[in-house]
N, C-alpha and C positions, 0 to 999 in steps of 0.2 A: 504494500500500500504506500503510495507516495504522500508526502507531507504537503499541507496547504501552506503556501508562502504568503507574505504580505502583499505581493503583486496579485496573487489569486484572490485574496480577500477583497482588495480594492476593486478588482474586476467584477466579482460577485455583487458587491454593494452598488456599483454603478449600474449594473444590469437590473438589479432589484429596484433602484430608484426610478429608472426609466419605466419599468413595468407597473409600478404602483401609482404613477403620476395621474393617470386618468381613471382610476378605479373608484367606484362608489362604495358604500359601506358593505354591501353584499359581496362585491368583488374582492374587497380587502379581506373579508372573513374567509372567503374561499382560498385566497392566496396564502393566508396564514395556515389554514388547514393543510395546504400542500407543502408548506415549509417545516411545520412542526411534526415530528414523529411521535413524541411522547412528552408529557409533563408529569413529573413525580414530586410529590410534596411529602416531606417527612413530618408527621404530625407532632412528634416530640420536640423538634427543633424549629419547625416551620421553615426549614430550608427547602428551596425549590430548585429542581434540576430540569432543564429544558433540553431535549435531544432534538436536533434538527436534521432534516434531509437537505443536503447541499450538493450543488453541482458546480464544479470549477469551470469557468467559461473557457479556459485554455484547452479544455478537452481532457484534463486529468481528473479522475474521479477521487472524491474525498472518502469514498467508502461504498458499500453496497446499497445504501439508502439514498436514492436520488429523487429529486423533484422532477415532475414531468417537464418536457421541453418547453411547454407554454408557461410553466410556473404555477398553473392552477389545476388542481385535481377536482373531480366531482365531489360535492358535499358528502360527508360521511353520514350514515344513517344515525338517527338519535339514539 
């Protein structure tokens, strides 16, 4: 597995900024559902961990959990 560099992070954030600029509330919600894999809250400490699905624009994968190419996946069932 390759490491994510500062350049990769900058590229991902630039792409995300372009993608969210025209989205309404529903579109933003769907985008977040596509980016977030899991949220874990420790009830004892109230510490929160957010696991993301990321795609490095340079073509290198950050792992096996990848967002869809459009960045938005269909809504998850309730």
